[in-house]
KENU-830657 format. One record per residue (C-alpha): residue number from 1; residue in three letters; x, y negated, z. Coordinates in steps of 0.05 Angstrom, whole numbers, plus 5000, padded with zeros to 4 digits. Layout:
REM residues N
@resi = NUM	resn = ALA	u = X	v = Y	w = Z
...
***
This chain:
REM residues 358
@resi = 1	resn = MET	u = 3954	v = 1797	w = 1871
@resi = 2	resn = SER	u = 3992	v = 1737	w = 1899
@resi = 3	resn = GLY	u = 4033	v = 1722	w = 1949
@resi = 4	resn = ALA	u = 4011	v = 1669	w = 2013
@resi = 5	resn = GLY	u = 4033	v = 1604	w = 1974
@resi = 6	resn = ASP	u = 4020	v = 1621	w = 1894
@resi = 7	resn = GLY	u = 3982	v = 1596	w = 1851
@resi = 8	resn = GLY	u = 3933	v = 1654	w = 1846
@resi = 9	resn = ARG	u = 3949	v = 1702	w = 1781
@resi = 10	resn = GLY	u = 3921	v = 1765	w = 1774
@resi = 11	resn = GLU	u = 3988	v = 1825	w = 1787
@resi = 12	resn = MET	u = 4005	v = 1853	w = 1858
@resi = 13	resn = ALA	u = 4045	v = 1820	w = 1897
@resi = 14	resn = GLY	u = 4064	v = 1808	w = 1968
@resi = 15	resn = GLY	u = 4085	v = 1739	w = 2005
@resi = 16	resn = ALA	u = 4107	v = 1739	w = 2074
@resi = 17	resn = GLY	u = 4134	v = 1669	w = 2076
@resi = 18	resn = ASP	u = 4090	v = 1616	w = 2107
@resi = 19	resn = VAL	u = 4047	v = 1673	w = 2130
@resi = 20	resn = GLU	u = 4008	v = 1667	w = 2198
@resi = 21	resn = PRO	u = 3986	v = 1715	w = 2247
@resi = 22	resn = ARG	u = 3917	v = 1738	w = 2215
@resi = 23	resn = LEU	u = 3857	v = 1717	w = 2248
@resi = 24	resn = SER	u = 3805	v = 1759	w = 2289
@resi = 25	resn = ASP	u = 3736	v = 1762	w = 2244
@resi = 26	resn = GLU	u = 3704	v = 1724	w = 2302
@resi = 27	resn = ALA	u = 3765	v = 1674	w = 2298
@resi = 28	resn = ALA	u = 3758	v = 1670	w = 2231
@resi = 29	resn = LEU	u = 3681	v = 1654	w = 2222
@resi = 30	resn = ASP	u = 3700	v = 1590	w = 2266
@resi = 31	resn = SER	u = 3741	v = 1564	w = 2213
@resi = 32	resn = LEU	u = 3741	v = 1529	w = 2147
@resi = 33	resn = HIS	u = 3775	v = 1566	w = 2097
@resi = 34	resn = ILE	u = 3765	v = 1647	w = 2115
@resi = 35	resn = LEU	u = 3712	v = 1694	w = 2106
@resi = 36	resn = PRO	u = 3701	v = 1761	w = 2127
@resi = 37	resn = LEU	u = 3677	v = 1796	w = 2075
@resi = 38	resn = ARG	u = 3634	v = 1848	w = 2127
@resi = 39	resn = ILE	u = 3587	v = 1799	w = 2139
@resi = 40	resn = ILE	u = 3563	v = 1796	w = 2062
@resi = 41	resn = PRO	u = 3519	v = 1863	w = 2050
@resi = 42	resn = LEU	u = 3563	v = 1887	w = 1998
@resi = 43	resn = ASP	u = 3576	v = 1963	w = 1974
@resi = 44	resn = THR	u = 3644	v = 1979	w = 1962
@resi = 45	resn = PRO	u = 3669	v = 2003	w = 2028
@resi = 46	resn = GLY	u = 3737	v = 1972	w = 2023
@resi = 47	resn = LEU	u = 3721	v = 1903	w = 1999
@resi = 48	resn = ARG	u = 3676	v = 1901	w = 2057
@resi = 49	resn = LYS	u = 3750	v = 1903	w = 2091
@resi = 50	resn = SER	u = 3779	v = 1839	w = 2058
@resi = 51	resn = ARG	u = 3765	v = 1768	w = 2061
@resi = 52	resn = LEU	u = 3753	v = 1710	w = 2013
@resi = 53	resn = ILE	u = 3812	v = 1652	w = 2033
@resi = 54	resn = LYS	u = 3826	v = 1578	w = 2008
@resi = 55	resn = ASN	u = 3897	v = 1574	w = 1992
@resi = 56	resn = VAL	u = 3934	v = 1505	w = 1993
@resi = 57	resn = ARG	u = 3913	v = 1496	w = 1920
@resi = 58	resn = LEU	u = 3841	v = 1497	w = 1946
@resi = 59	resn = GLN	u = 3836	v = 1567	w = 1900
@resi = 60	resn = THR	u = 3788	v = 1622	w = 1930
@resi = 61	resn = MET	u = 3833	v = 1683	w = 1937
@resi = 62	resn = VAL	u = 3803	v = 1756	w = 1962
@resi = 63	resn = GLU	u = 3855	v = 1773	w = 2014
@resi = 64	resn = ILE	u = 3865	v = 1839	w = 2016
@resi = 65	resn = PHE	u = 3919	v = 1847	w = 2077
@resi = 66	resn = LYS	u = 3956	v = 1803	w = 2114
@resi = 67	resn = ASP	u = 4019	v = 1823	w = 2164
@resi = 68	resn = LYS	u = 4084	v = 1796	w = 2181
@resi = 69	resn = THR	u = 4119	v = 1851	w = 2146
@resi = 70	resn = ALA	u = 4087	v = 1852	w = 2085
@resi = 71	resn = GLY	u = 4058	v = 1781	w = 2090
@resi = 72	resn = SER	u = 3994	v = 1757	w = 2054
@resi = 73	resn = GLY	u = 3962	v = 1807	w = 1992
@resi = 74	resn = GLN	u = 3909	v = 1763	w = 1948
@resi = 75	resn = VAL	u = 3893	v = 1777	w = 1885
@resi = 76	resn = VAL	u = 3837	v = 1733	w = 1842
@resi = 77	resn = PRO	u = 3761	v = 1752	w = 1846
@resi = 78	resn = GLN	u = 3763	v = 1773	w = 1778
@resi = 79	resn = HIS	u = 3817	v = 1822	w = 1789
@resi = 80	resn = ILE	u = 3776	v = 1866	w = 1854
@resi = 81	resn = LEU	u = 3754	v = 1921	w = 1794
@resi = 82	resn = SER	u = 3829	v = 1940	w = 1782
@resi = 83	resn = LEU	u = 3850	v = 1955	w = 1852
@resi = 84	resn = PHE	u = 3784	v = 1997	w = 1874
@resi = 85	resn = GLU	u = 3766	v = 2036	w = 1807
@resi = 86	resn = SER	u = 3743	v = 2094	w = 1848
@resi = 87	resn = HIS	u = 3678	v = 2047	w = 1860
@resi = 88	resn = LYS	u = 3681	v = 2018	w = 1780
@resi = 89	resn = LYS	u = 3588	v = 2008	w = 1796
@resi = 90	resn = GLU	u = 3594	v = 1986	w = 1870
@resi = 91	resn = VAL	u = 3647	v = 1935	w = 1857
@resi = 92	resn = GLU	u = 3611	v = 1912	w = 1789
@resi = 93	resn = ASP	u = 3551	v = 1897	w = 1825
@resi = 94	resn = ASP	u = 3585	v = 1868	w = 1886
@resi = 95	resn = LEU	u = 3627	v = 1832	w = 1844
@resi = 96	resn = VAL	u = 3561	v = 1780	w = 1824
@resi = 97	resn = LYS	u = 3558	v = 1763	w = 1897
@resi = 98	resn = VAL	u = 3636	v = 1751	w = 1908
@resi = 99	resn = MET	u = 3646	v = 1710	w = 1843
@resi = 100	resn = THR	u = 3595	v = 1669	w = 1870
@resi = 101	resn = LEU	u = 3622	v = 1655	w = 1950
@resi = 102	resn = SER	u = 3685	v = 1640	w = 1915
@resi = 103	resn = GLN	u = 3656	v = 1573	w = 1881
@resi = 104	resn = VAL	u = 3641	v = 1544	w = 1948
@resi = 105	resn = ASN	u = 3679	v = 1490	w = 1976
@resi = 106	resn = SER	u = 3684	v = 1513	w = 2051
@resi = 107	resn = PHE	u = 3667	v = 1573	w = 2089
@resi = 108	resn = ASP	u = 3646	v = 1549	w = 2151
@resi = 109	resn = VAL	u = 3588	v = 1589	w = 2178
@resi = 110	resn = PHE	u = 3535	v = 1527	w = 2162
@resi = 111	resn = SER	u = 3554	v = 1515	w = 2083
@resi = 112	resn = LEU	u = 3548	v = 1591	w = 2087
@resi = 113	resn = ARG	u = 3486	v = 1602	w = 2109
@resi = 114	resn = ILE	u = 3465	v = 1539	w = 2055
@resi = 115	resn = GLU	u = 3495	v = 1586	w = 1995
@resi = 116	resn = LEU	u = 3471	v = 1648	w = 2016
@resi = 117	resn = ARG	u = 3392	v = 1622	w = 2023
@resi = 118	resn = ARG	u = 3409	v = 1602	w = 1947
@resi = 119	resn = LEU	u = 3427	v = 1665	w = 1936
@resi = 120	resn = GLN	u = 3373	v = 1691	w = 1968
@resi = 121	resn = VAL	u = 3407	v = 1730	w = 2018
@resi = 122	resn = ASP	u = 3366	v = 1743	w = 2071
@resi = 123	resn = ILE	u = 3412	v = 1712	w = 2137
@resi = 124	resn = SER	u = 3364	v = 1723	w = 2192
@resi = 125	resn = ALA	u = 3396	v = 1796	w = 2185
@resi = 126	resn = HIS	u = 3468	v = 1761	w = 2189
@resi = 127	resn = THR	u = 3476	v = 1743	w = 2267
@resi = 128	resn = GLU	u = 3549	v = 1739	w = 2260
@resi = 129	resn = LEU	u = 3532	v = 1667	w = 2221
@resi = 130	resn = THR	u = 3544	v = 1629	w = 2278
@resi = 131	resn = LEU	u = 3600	v = 1601	w = 2326
@resi = 132	resn = SER	u = 3633	v = 1640	w = 2373
@resi = 133	resn = ALA	u = 3623	v = 1628	w = 2444
@resi = 134	resn = THR	u = 3695	v = 1595	w = 2450
@resi = 135	resn = LYS	u = 3689	v = 1551	w = 2389
@resi = 136	resn = LYS	u = 3620	v = 1533	w = 2418
@resi = 137	resn = ALA	u = 3654	v = 1515	w = 2483
@resi = 138	resn = GLU	u = 3698	v = 1478	w = 2451
@resi = 139	resn = LEU	u = 3648	v = 1436	w = 2426
@resi = 140	resn = THR	u = 3611	v = 1425	w = 2485
@resi = 141	resn = VAL	u = 3642	v = 1349	w = 2497
@resi = 142	resn = TYR	u = 3621	v = 1334	w = 2427
@resi = 143	resn = MET	u = 3546	v = 1354	w = 2439
@resi = 144	resn = LYS	u = 3534	v = 1312	w = 2500
@resi = 145	resn = SER	u = 3523	v = 1253	w = 2457
@resi = 146	resn = PHE	u = 3472	v = 1287	w = 2423
@resi = 147	resn = THR	u = 3448	v = 1332	w = 2484
@resi = 148	resn = HIS	u = 3437	v = 1274	w = 2527
@resi = 149	resn = PRO	u = 3387	v = 1233	w = 2496
@resi = 150	resn = LEU	u = 3348	v = 1294	w = 2496
@resi = 151	resn = ILE	u = 3356	v = 1314	w = 2567
@resi = 152	resn = LYS	u = 3338	v = 1238	w = 2583
@resi = 153	resn = HIS	u = 3274	v = 1248	w = 2538
@resi = 154	resn = VAL	u = 3244	v = 1305	w = 2576
@resi = 155	resn = PHE	u = 3274	v = 1304	w = 2644
@resi = 156	resn = GLY	u = 3274	v = 1211	w = 2650
@resi = 157	resn = SER	u = 3348	v = 1214	w = 2672
@resi = 158	resn = ASP	u = 3412	v = 1267	w = 2669
@resi = 159	resn = ASN	u = 3408	v = 1324	w = 2695
@resi = 160	resn = GLU	u = 3466	v = 1347	w = 2715
@resi = 161	resn = ALA	u = 3429	v = 1426	w = 2719
@resi = 162	resn = ILE	u = 3422	v = 1419	w = 2653
@resi = 163	resn = HIS	u = 3480	v = 1425	w = 2598
@resi = 164	resn = ASP	u = 3461	v = 1431	w = 2536
@resi = 165	resn = VAL	u = 3405	v = 1453	w = 2491
@resi = 166	resn = SER	u = 3402	v = 1523	w = 2512
@resi = 167	resn = ASP	u = 3390	v = 1496	w = 2580
@resi = 168	resn = ILE	u = 3331	v = 1465	w = 2565
@resi = 169	resn = ILE	u = 3300	v = 1529	w = 2527
@resi = 170	resn = LYS	u = 3310	v = 1563	w = 2587
@resi = 171	resn = MET	u = 3276	v = 1512	w = 2629
@resi = 172	resn = PHE	u = 3223	v = 1518	w = 2583
@resi = 173	resn = SER	u = 3212	v = 1588	w = 2591
@resi = 174	resn = SER	u = 3187	v = 1588	w = 2673
@resi = 175	resn = PRO	u = 3185	v = 1505	w = 2673
@resi = 176	resn = ASN	u = 3191	v = 1484	w = 2744
@resi = 177	resn = ARG	u = 3177	v = 1410	w = 2742
@resi = 178	resn = ALA	u = 3120	v = 1376	w = 2728
@resi = 179	resn = GLU	u = 3150	v = 1314	w = 2692
@resi = 180	resn = ALA	u = 3184	v = 1352	w = 2649
@resi = 181	resn = VAL	u = 3132	v = 1398	w = 2632
@resi = 182	resn = LYS	u = 3096	v = 1335	w = 2619
@resi = 183	resn = ASN	u = 3157	v = 1303	w = 2580
@resi = 184	resn = LEU	u = 3160	v = 1361	w = 2527
@resi = 185	resn = LYS	u = 3077	v = 1363	w = 2517
@resi = 186	resn = LEU	u = 3092	v = 1288	w = 2509
@resi = 187	resn = MET	u = 3150	v = 1306	w = 2460
@resi = 188	resn = ALA	u = 3101	v = 1357	w = 2428
@resi = 189	resn = GLU	u = 3053	v = 1306	w = 2403
@resi = 190	resn = SER	u = 3104	v = 1261	w = 2377
@resi = 191	resn = LEU	u = 3131	v = 1321	w = 2335
@resi = 192	resn = LYS	u = 3057	v = 1338	w = 2321
@resi = 193	resn = ILE	u = 3075	v = 1413	w = 2331
@resi = 194	resn = GLY	u = 3049	v = 1464	w = 2388
@resi = 195	resn = LEU	u = 3082	v = 1459	w = 2452
@resi = 196	resn = THR	u = 3101	v = 1531	w = 2443
@resi = 197	resn = GLU	u = 3128	v = 1514	w = 2380
@resi = 198	resn = ILE	u = 3179	v = 1467	w = 2431
@resi = 199	resn = PRO	u = 3226	v = 1518	w = 2438
@resi = 200	resn = THR	u = 3236	v = 1534	w = 2355
@resi = 201	resn = PHE	u = 3238	v = 1456	w = 2353
@resi = 202	resn = LEU	u = 3293	v = 1450	w = 2404
@resi = 203	resn = GLU	u = 3338	v = 1501	w = 2379
@resi = 204	resn = ASP	u = 3332	v = 1473	w = 2304
@resi = 205	resn = TYR	u = 3356	v = 1408	w = 2342
@resi = 206	resn = GLY	u = 3416	v = 1445	w = 2377
@resi = 207	resn = ASP	u = 3435	v = 1476	w = 2307
@resi = 208	resn = ILE	u = 3433	v = 1409	w = 2267
@resi = 209	resn = PHE	u = 3479	v = 1375	w = 2326
@resi = 210	resn = MET	u = 3530	v = 1436	w = 2338
@resi = 211	resn = SER	u = 3539	v = 1429	w = 2255
@resi = 212	resn = LEU	u = 3552	v = 1359	w = 2279
@resi = 213	resn = ALA	u = 3596	v = 1371	w = 2324
@resi = 214	resn = TYR	u = 3639	v = 1426	w = 2301
@resi = 215	resn = PHE	u = 3645	v = 1380	w = 2240
@resi = 216	resn = ARG	u = 3672	v = 1325	w = 2284
@resi = 217	resn = HIS	u = 3722	v = 1364	w = 2319
@resi = 218	resn = CYS	u = 3748	v = 1379	w = 2246
@resi = 219	resn = ILE	u = 3747	v = 1311	w = 2233
@resi = 220	resn = ASP	u = 3788	v = 1293	w = 2310
@resi = 221	resn = GLU	u = 3840	v = 1348	w = 2300
@resi = 222	resn = VAL	u = 3858	v = 1335	w = 2222
@resi = 223	resn = VAL	u = 3856	v = 1256	w = 2216
@resi = 224	resn = PRO	u = 3917	v = 1253	w = 2254
@resi = 225	resn = GLU	u = 3951	v = 1302	w = 2226
@resi = 226	resn = VAL	u = 3940	v = 1268	w = 2149
@resi = 227	resn = GLN	u = 3963	v = 1196	w = 2188
@resi = 228	resn = SER	u = 4029	v = 1233	w = 2208
@resi = 229	resn = PHE	u = 4036	v = 1270	w = 2143
@resi = 230	resn = VAL	u = 4029	v = 1204	w = 2108
@resi = 231	resn = GLU	u = 4077	v = 1172	w = 2150
@resi = 232	resn = TRP	u = 4122	v = 1233	w = 2137
@resi = 233	resn = MET	u = 4113	v = 1226	w = 2060
@resi = 234	resn = ASN	u = 4121	v = 1151	w = 2061
@resi = 235	resn = GLU	u = 4193	v = 1153	w = 2100
@resi = 236	resn = ILE	u = 4223	v = 1175	w = 2031
@resi = 237	resn = ARG	u = 4205	v = 1122	w = 1994
@resi = 238	resn = THR	u = 4271	v = 1078	w = 2010
@resi = 239	resn = SER	u = 4317	v = 1142	w = 2006
@resi = 240	resn = GLY	u = 4371	v = 1135	w = 1940
@resi = 241	resn = GLU	u = 4346	v = 1191	w = 1910
@resi = 242	resn = ILE	u = 4272	v = 1175	w = 1907
@resi = 243	resn = SER	u = 4275	v = 1091	w = 1907
@resi = 244	resn = ARG	u = 4299	v = 1093	w = 1841
@resi = 245	resn = ASP	u = 4250	v = 1149	w = 1813
@resi = 246	resn = LYS	u = 4196	v = 1102	w = 1792
@resi = 247	resn = ARG	u = 4146	v = 1170	w = 1778
@resi = 248	resn = ALA	u = 4165	v = 1189	w = 1843
@resi = 249	resn = ILE	u = 4144	v = 1130	w = 1880
@resi = 250	resn = LYS	u = 4079	v = 1121	w = 1837
@resi = 251	resn = THR	u = 4072	v = 1200	w = 1861
@resi = 252	resn = ILE	u = 4073	v = 1185	w = 1927
@resi = 253	resn = ASP	u = 4031	v = 1114	w = 1929
@resi = 254	resn = ALA	u = 3971	v = 1151	w = 1897
@resi = 255	resn = ILE	u = 3972	v = 1212	w = 1946
@resi = 256	resn = ALA	u = 3976	v = 1168	w = 2007
@resi = 257	resn = CYS	u = 3912	v = 1118	w = 1979
@resi = 258	resn = ASP	u = 3886	v = 1177	w = 1958
@resi = 259	resn = ILE	u = 3889	v = 1221	w = 2029
@resi = 260	resn = THR	u = 3875	v = 1154	w = 2065
@resi = 261	resn = ASP	u = 3813	v = 1131	w = 2029
@resi = 262	resn = ILE	u = 3790	v = 1203	w = 2026
@resi = 263	resn = THR	u = 3788	v = 1208	w = 2112
@resi = 264	resn = ALA	u = 3764	v = 1137	w = 2118
@resi = 265	resn = SER	u = 3706	v = 1156	w = 2076
@resi = 266	resn = ILE	u = 3696	v = 1219	w = 2120
@resi = 267	resn = THR	u = 3706	v = 1181	w = 2187
@resi = 268	resn = GLY	u = 3647	v = 1127	w = 2166
@resi = 269	resn = ARG	u = 3604	v = 1179	w = 2140
@resi = 270	resn = PHE	u = 3612	v = 1202	w = 2214
@resi = 271	resn = GLU	u = 3588	v = 1134	w = 2244
@resi = 272	resn = SER	u = 3525	v = 1134	w = 2199
@resi = 273	resn = PHE	u = 3504	v = 1201	w = 2228
@resi = 274	resn = ASP	u = 3513	v = 1174	w = 2297
@resi = 275	resn = ARG	u = 3480	v = 1114	w = 2281
@resi = 276	resn = ARG	u = 3422	v = 1156	w = 2256
@resi = 277	resn = SER	u = 3411	v = 1213	w = 2312
@resi = 278	resn = LYS	u = 3408	v = 1152	w = 2362
@resi = 279	resn = ASP	u = 3355	v = 1116	w = 2323
@resi = 280	resn = PHE	u = 3304	v = 1188	w = 2329
@resi = 281	resn = TRP	u = 3313	v = 1179	w = 2398
@resi = 282	resn = THR	u = 3278	v = 1110	w = 2398
@resi = 283	resn = ASP	u = 3215	v = 1133	w = 2361
@resi = 284	resn = ILE	u = 3212	v = 1201	w = 2356
@resi = 285	resn = ASN	u = 3166	v = 1234	w = 2309
@resi = 286	resn = ALA	u = 3165	v = 1290	w = 2258
@resi = 287	resn = GLU	u = 3185	v = 1250	w = 2195
@resi = 288	resn = SER	u = 3245	v = 1211	w = 2232
@resi = 289	resn = PHE	u = 3275	v = 1289	w = 2252
@resi = 290	resn = ARG	u = 3252	v = 1312	w = 2185
@resi = 291	resn = THR	u = 3295	v = 1254	w = 2162
@resi = 292	resn = ILE	u = 3349	v = 1268	w = 2203
@resi = 293	resn = ARG	u = 3354	v = 1341	w = 2184
@resi = 294	resn = LYS	u = 3348	v = 1334	w = 2117
@resi = 295	resn = LEU	u = 3409	v = 1281	w = 2129
@resi = 296	resn = ILE	u = 3449	v = 1318	w = 2155
@resi = 297	resn = THR	u = 3446	v = 1393	w = 2124
@resi = 298	resn = SER	u = 3451	v = 1353	w = 2049
@resi = 299	resn = HIS	u = 3522	v = 1335	w = 2077
@resi = 300	resn = HIS	u = 3550	v = 1402	w = 2098
@resi = 301	resn = VAL	u = 3565	v = 1425	w = 2038
@resi = 302	resn = THR	u = 3607	v = 1358	w = 2017
@resi = 303	resn = ILE	u = 3641	v = 1360	w = 2091
@resi = 304	resn = GLY	u = 3658	v = 1421	w = 2098
@resi = 305	resn = GLY	u = 3694	v = 1418	w = 2027
@resi = 306	resn = VAL	u = 3730	v = 1354	w = 2044
@resi = 307	resn = LEU	u = 3755	v = 1384	w = 2114
@resi = 308	resn = CYS	u = 3778	v = 1451	w = 2090
@resi = 309	resn = GLY	u = 3816	v = 1424	w = 2036
@resi = 310	resn = LEU	u = 3853	v = 1372	w = 2083
@resi = 311	resn = THR	u = 3852	v = 1428	w = 2141
@resi = 312	resn = VAL	u = 3899	v = 1472	w = 2091
@resi = 313	resn = LYS	u = 3938	v = 1430	w = 2063
@resi = 314	resn = MET	u = 3961	v = 1398	w = 2130
@resi = 315	resn = ALA	u = 3965	v = 1474	w = 2163
@resi = 316	resn = LEU	u = 4010	v = 1488	w = 2108
@resi = 317	resn = TRP	u = 4055	v = 1430	w = 2120
@resi = 318	resn = LYS	u = 4059	v = 1439	w = 2187
@resi = 319	resn = GLN	u = 4087	v = 1508	w = 2175
@resi = 320	resn = ARG	u = 4136	v = 1481	w = 2124
@resi = 321	resn = PHE	u = 4159	v = 1433	w = 2165
@resi = 322	resn = VAL	u = 4147	v = 1458	w = 2237
@resi = 323	resn = HIS	u = 4199	v = 1399	w = 2270
@resi = 324	resn = GLY	u = 4188	v = 1342	w = 2206
@resi = 325	resn = GLY	u = 4251	v = 1332	w = 2179
@resi = 326	resn = GLY	u = 4267	v = 1364	w = 2112
@resi = 327	resn = GLY	u = 4307	v = 1323	w = 2060
@resi = 328	resn = PRO	u = 4275	v = 1275	w = 2001
@resi = 329	resn = VAL	u = 4281	v = 1316	w = 1945
@resi = 330	resn = ARG	u = 4253	v = 1379	w = 1985
@resi = 331	resn = ARG	u = 4195	v = 1336	w = 2015
@resi = 332	resn = LEU	u = 4169	v = 1300	w = 1941
@resi = 333	resn = GLU	u = 4173	v = 1375	w = 1913
@resi = 334	resn = PHE	u = 4131	v = 1401	w = 1970
@resi = 335	resn = VAL	u = 4077	v = 1334	w = 1960
@resi = 336	resn = LYS	u = 4083	v = 1347	w = 1884
@resi = 337	resn = SER	u = 4067	v = 1425	w = 1880
@resi = 338	resn = GLU	u = 4022	v = 1431	w = 1954
@resi = 339	resn = ILE	u = 3990	v = 1364	w = 1958
@resi = 340	resn = LEU	u = 3972	v = 1347	w = 1894
@resi = 341	resn = PRO	u = 3933	v = 1401	w = 1875
@resi = 342	resn = GLY	u = 3873	v = 1400	w = 1886
@resi = 343	resn = LEU	u = 3867	v = 1329	w = 1924
@resi = 344	resn = SER	u = 3833	v = 1307	w = 1864
@resi = 345	resn = HIS	u = 3770	v = 1353	w = 1880
@resi = 346	resn = ILE	u = 3772	v = 1337	w = 1946
@resi = 347	resn = LYS	u = 3765	v = 1256	w = 1929
@resi = 348	resn = SER	u = 3710	v = 1276	w = 1876
@resi = 349	resn = LEU	u = 3670	v = 1315	w = 1928
@resi = 350	resn = GLU	u = 3672	v = 1264	w = 1981
@resi = 351	resn = MET	u = 3657	v = 1213	w = 1922
@resi = 352	resn = SER	u = 3592	v = 1250	w = 1905
@resi = 353	resn = ALA	u = 3575	v = 1254	w = 1977
@resi = 354	resn = ARG	u = 3552	v = 1178	w = 1961
@resi = 355	resn = ASP	u = 3499	v = 1199	w = 1916
@resi = 356	resn = ILE	u = 3466	v = 1243	w = 1964
@resi = 357	resn = LYS	u = 3404	v = 1191	w = 1986
@resi = 358	resn = GLU	u = 3387	v = 1181	w = 2062
***
């Protein structure tokens, strides 16, 4: 088992360094890099108490325990059999699922739904595969740009009593405004669905754009950190120790270029999503909704993977250098040992998104 910042060997170990407080399972499901295994149908009792996590090198580890004293106890998925020898048969069966899930680039709930469907796991039984109420509340401001056009379409104007899609669904259950009901009927006709199917459409619409709001929130958090990191890294270029090292300068330049290109590209993707979502409301029909839903969901996996990679790297940077600073040599070593490994994978994920047809 490896320590928190380790490269992922199979031996037993614990690492107290760089260990943040253990998130509750609810908070973990709001994250990009943690998967509580209790939500996966596994047969090994001890394994259900563990988590899959992404380390800074974007390797998936099984985290058996985590606390401030002992650190984070991690093992590569292939070695879990040695930890649960009394449940050999169960572990062998569970290992297939764990190994498959370990290949997922992000553990956000939206990417997980896609992966679990691919594994033919019935996700309807997994009510945990949703963001927490706390996280949804945080995303209210992001959801407004998607819910306001919907509210205006139904009511003809912004309605202060309606705040999100769920409010419209409640209203539909006991409609008390003739104009709203009329507009809902028109919407049903445009979408070529029955009036009774409108609640399902609204839930689907809300979920699709909740995912967009979630990822936009992640972008807004990580991009400023990436920009600060690049500035912090570039500061060592002029130091006497580093400026004479052409190889070090080349490494710094390459990382700065890659990480800047990645953030610019993923930000551009969201600008495209915004335009497409606005287009939907100018000509609402069944095909346009299917198109935008397919477009957004087809990008879930790459968006999640890119944001997961950037987030875990920036989190470790903030942990190691709480107040910034750090000498040139220490900074260079951190950049080479923790930022560079896995960066090419993040870049390839973002580049692969360009092949997704809109």
